[in-house]
C-alpha positions in Angstrom: 10.0 -26.8 13.8 6.7 -28.0 11.8 5.2 -25.9 8.9 5.8 -22.4 10.4 9.3 -21.3 9.7 10.7 -17.6 10.5 11.7 -17.3 6.8 9.9 -14.4 4.6 10.4 -15.8 1.3 8.7 -19.2 2.6 5.4 -16.8 3.4 5.5 -16.4 -0.7 6.0 -19.9 -1.9 9.7 -19.6 -2.2 12.6 -22.5 -0.7 16.1 -22.3 -0.5 17.6 -24.3 -3.0 21.3 -25.5 -1.5 22.4 -26.6 -5.0 21.6 -23.4 -6.9 22.4 -21.4 -3.7 19.1 -19.3 -4.3 15.5 -19.0 -3.7 13.1 -21.0 -6.2 9.5 -20.9 -6.1 8.0 -24.1 -5.2 4.2 -23.5 -4.7 2.8 -21.0 -6.9 -0.4 -19.8 -5.5 0.9 -19.9 -1.9 2.2 -16.6 -2.5 -0.8 -15.2 -3.7 -3.2 -16.8 -1.4 -0.9 -15.2 1.8 -0.6 -11.9 -0.3 -4.6 -11.4 -0.3 -4.5 -12.4 3.3 -1.9 -9.9 4.3 -3.8 -7.5 2.5 -7.2 -8.1 4.3 -5.5 -8.0 7.5 -4.1 -4.8 7.0 -7.4 -3.4 5.6 -9.0 -5.0 8.5 -6.9 -2.7 10.5 -7.5 0.3 8.9 -11.3 -0.5 9.4 -11.0 -1.2 13.0 -8.6 2.0 13.9 -11.4 4.1 12.1 -14.3 2.9 13.2 -15.1 5.6 16.0 -16.6 8.9 16.1 -13.2 10.6 16.7 -12.2 9.2 13.2 -15.7 10.1 11.7 -15.0 13.8 13.0 -11.2 13.8 12.0 -11.9 12.3 8.5 -15.0 14.0 7.7 -18.2 11.9 7.0 -17.7 11.4 3.3 -14.2 10.1 3.5 -14.9 8.0 6.3 -17.7 6.5 4.8 -15.7 5.7 1.6 -13.3 3.9 3.9 -15.9 2.0 6.0 -17.6 0.9 2.8 -14.4 -1.2 2.4 -15.7 -3.7 4.3 -17.3 -5.2 1.2 -13.8 -5.5 -0.5 -12.4 -6.8 3.0 -15.1 -9.9 2.9 -14.4 -10.6 -0.5 -10.4 -10.8 0.1 -11.3 -12.7 3.2 -13.4 -15.2 0.9 -10.9 -14.9 -1.8 -7.7 -15.9 1.0 -10.0 -18.8 2.6 -11.2 -20.4 -0.7 -7.9 -20.9 -2.0 -6.4 -22.5 1.2 -9.8 -24.9 1.1 -10.0 -25.9 -2.3 -6.9 -25.0 -4.2 -3.4 -25.1 -2.1 -3.1 -28.7 -2.1 -4.0 -29.6 -5.4 -0.7 -30.0 -7.0 0.6 -32.3 -10.1 3.2 -33.9 -8.3 1.1 -34.8 -5.1 -1.6 -37.0 -4.3 -5.2 -35.4 -4.2 -5.9 -35.0 -0.4 -9.3 -35.7 1.0 -12.0 -33.3 0.8 -11.4 -30.8 3.7 -14.7 -30.7 6.1 -14.9 -27.2 5.9 -15.6 -26.7 2.2 -19.4 -27.3 2.6 -19.9 -25.0 5.4 -17.5 -22.5 3.7 -19.7 -22.7 0.5 -23.4 -22.4 2.6 -22.0 -19.8 4.7 -21.0 -17.6 1.9 -23.8 -18.4 -0.2 -26.2 -17.2 2.9 -24.3 -13.7 3.1 -25.0 -13.2 -0.4 -28.4 -14.0 -0.5 -28.8 -11.8 2.8 -27.2 -8.8 0.9 -29.3 -9.2 -2.4 -32.4 -9.1 -0.1 -31.3 -6.6 2.1 -30.4 -4.8 -1.4 -34.0 -5.6 -2.9 -35.6 -4.5 0.5 -33.9 -1.0 0.3 -34.5 -0.4 -3.2 -38.5 -1.3 -2.8 -38.8 0.9 0.1 -36.9 4.1 -1.5 -39.1 3.4 -4.8 -42.4 3.5 -2.7 -41.3 6.9 -0.7 -40.5 8.8 -4.0 -43.2 11.1 -5.5 -44.6 9.6 -8.4 -44.0 12.1 -11.6 -46.1 10.3 -13.9 -49.1 12.4 -14.4 -47.9 15.4 -12.1 -48.5 17.8 -15.1 
């Protein structure tokens, strides 16, 4: 059936060991990587469901804004999930080191560009708010 099998325990890195007659962990980080991905998916659904005027009116502006600011958390969860599977998942002491994934450098560049844009936007906002504030120096 390939690498996708309908076994919930495999989603978290466990496989059934026939001799022991129980599940054993065979991929330590796989479960954590998938758990981060599931958390991102669930939070993404919450953001999508609440991204409308009805939800804003129903929840109130402050609660709605708090939930929507979680988009930053969602972004970091997606970055961590993707980074795990691009850089760490196939590095194991009993396996041969695989060839680098072609998507590693585009991923690094994309994350770097997003961080630079966020930093630039923060600086522009900070400067514009600072210039709008009346100076309290010498106002006596």
